[in-house]
LOTIZA-675166 format. One record per residue: residue in one letter; x, y, z of N, C-alpha, C in turn. Coordinates in pm, whole numbers, plus 32768, in hexadecimal, padded with zeros to 4 digits. Layout:
BEGIN
AXYZXYZXYZ;...
END
This chain:
BEGIN
M80436747580D7FD866ED58347FBE668F57BE;D7FB9660E57DA7FA365AA57737F106583576E;L7EC565C257187E3A65A057067E2365815674;E7DC76528565A7DA9650055D27D19652355B1;K7D00653E55317C77655555067C3064CF5503;P7BC264C1554C7B7A644255507B36642254CC;A7B1F63A154B37AE9637654337A5463565438;T7A2962FD548E79A162CA5484793F630054EB;E79646306556A7905633755CD78F863CE55C1;S7898640956067887649A55FC790864DE5627;M7921654F55E9799C6599560779A265BE569B;T793365E956D2792E660F575F7950659957B9;S7910652857A2792664B157F579B5647F57E9;A79E9647D57717A71644B575C7AD864A5579F;L7AC6652857927B25658457D07B19657D5867;Y7AA06576589A7A896566592A7AD464EA595D;R7AC1647A591B7B0063FC59447B986407593E;Q7BCA644558D47C5B645158C37C9864AE592D;L7C57651E59497C89657959B07C8365385A3A;K7C1664F35A567C0964AF5AD87C7664475AE8;Q7C9263FB5A807CFC63965A857D8363DA5A9F;N7D9B644B5A5D7E1864935A737E2364C85B02;L7DB264EB5B3F7DB265135BCC7DD3649B5C26;I7D96642A5C097DA863B25C5A7E3963825C59;I7E7663825BE47F00634F5BDA7F6963B95BFB;G7F3C64335C167F9A649C5C3D7FDC64E35BCA;K7FA864D05B527FE165155ADE7FC465AB5AE4;L7F5365CE5B217F33665A5B3B7F5566735BCD;K7FAE66CF5BE77FE566E75C6D7F9767545CB7;P7F92674B5D3D7F5367B45D8C7F8F683D5D6B;G7F37689E5D597F6269255D377F6A693E5CA1;E7F6668D55C537F6C68E65BC17EED692D5B91;I7F00698D5B377E9069DA5B037E6D69A65A78;L7DEC698D5A647DB9696359E27D5E69D159AD;T7D7769FD59347D1F6A6058F77CD06A1D5887;L7C616A5758697C106A2557FB7C626A27577A;K7CAE6A9157687D016A9E56F07D696A2D56E6;S7DAB6A0E57567E1169A557527DD3691D5734;I7D5A6904576A7D16688657517CEC687B56BF;T7CAE68E7568B7C7E68E156007CF268D7559E;E7D60691B55BB7DD3691555607E18688D5563;S7E1F684F55D97E6767D055E17E14675955B1;T7D8F676855B07D3966F855887CF4670A5503;G7CE2678754D97C9567A2545F7BFF679F5478;I7BD8679254F77B4C6791551C7B1D68225526;S7AA2683D54FC7A6E68C555037A5468EE5594;Q7A3C697055A77A3269A7562D79BD6970567E;T794A695C563F78D46932568B78E768AB56D0;P790D68405688792067C156CF799567C65732;A79FC681357137A6D681F57707A3F686457F0;R79F268CF57E379BE69175858796568BC58AB;E7910686F586878B5681458B0790367AB58FE;A796D677558C379BE671159097A03674E5983;L7A3A67C659727A7C680859E37A1968285A53;L79A3685A5A2D793F687D5A93790B68015ADB;R790567925A9578DC67155AD8794166EF5B43;L79C066FC5B237A2966DD5B867A2867425BF9;V7A0967C05BDB79FC68255C44798868015CA0;S791867D55C6578A267B35CB678BC673B5D10;E791C66E75CEA794166735D3A79B666935D99;H79DE67125D9C7A4B67415DF27AD267035DD0;L7AE166DA5D527B6166A45D257BB867105CE6;L7B7A677F5CBF7BBF67F75C917B7E686D5CD8;E7BC868DD5CE07B9269555D1E7B8E69C55CB8;L7B1F6A0B5CB17B0D6A7C5C557B586AF55C8C;V7BA46B375C357BF26BAC5C5B7BC26C235C09;H7B846C825C4B7B576CFE5C0B7AFE6CE55B91;G7ABB6C745B8B7A5F6C575B1E7A9E6C435A96;R7B236C425A8F7B666C395A0D7BBE6BBE59FD;S7BEF6B8A5A697C466B155A637C296ABD5ADB;V7C646A485ADB7C5669EE5B4D7CE169C75B7C;T7CE769A15BFA7D6669755C327D5168EC5C72;V7DBB68A15C787DB7681C5CB57DCF682E5D4B;P7D6D68085D9D7D8068115E2E7DD1679B5E61;V7DF767A05EDE7E33672B5F1E7DC266C85F34;L7DD066525EFC7D6565ED5F017D8F65765F56;T7D2D653A5F967D4564BE5FE17CF8644F5F9A;R7D1363D55FC27CCC63635F877C34636F5F9A;D7C0B63AE60087B7D63BE60247B3664135FBB;A7B8164685F757B4564BF5F107B0E646E5E9A;F7B4863FA5E837B1F63A85E107ABB63415E3B;
END
C-alpha cells in the first residue's frame, strides 16, 4: 500500500483523504484487508489518528469493520461516494 505521512493538515484528516482517494481510484481493491498495524507501519502515523481515519471511512460505509480489529474494502459503487 502506497501511503505517505502527511505534513501540514491533521494526521487523521490527511490519512482519511488519502485512503478515500485510493478507494475512488481503485488502488484499494474489494476484499483487501487493512489493519491498523499495516497503516501505522506504512505511514509512520500513530495508532490513534489512523484508527480515527479508518473509523470515519467505516461510518461512511466506504470500509467494513471485521471482528473489531481490521477493516476490509467492500464492493463500492459510484453512489457510495
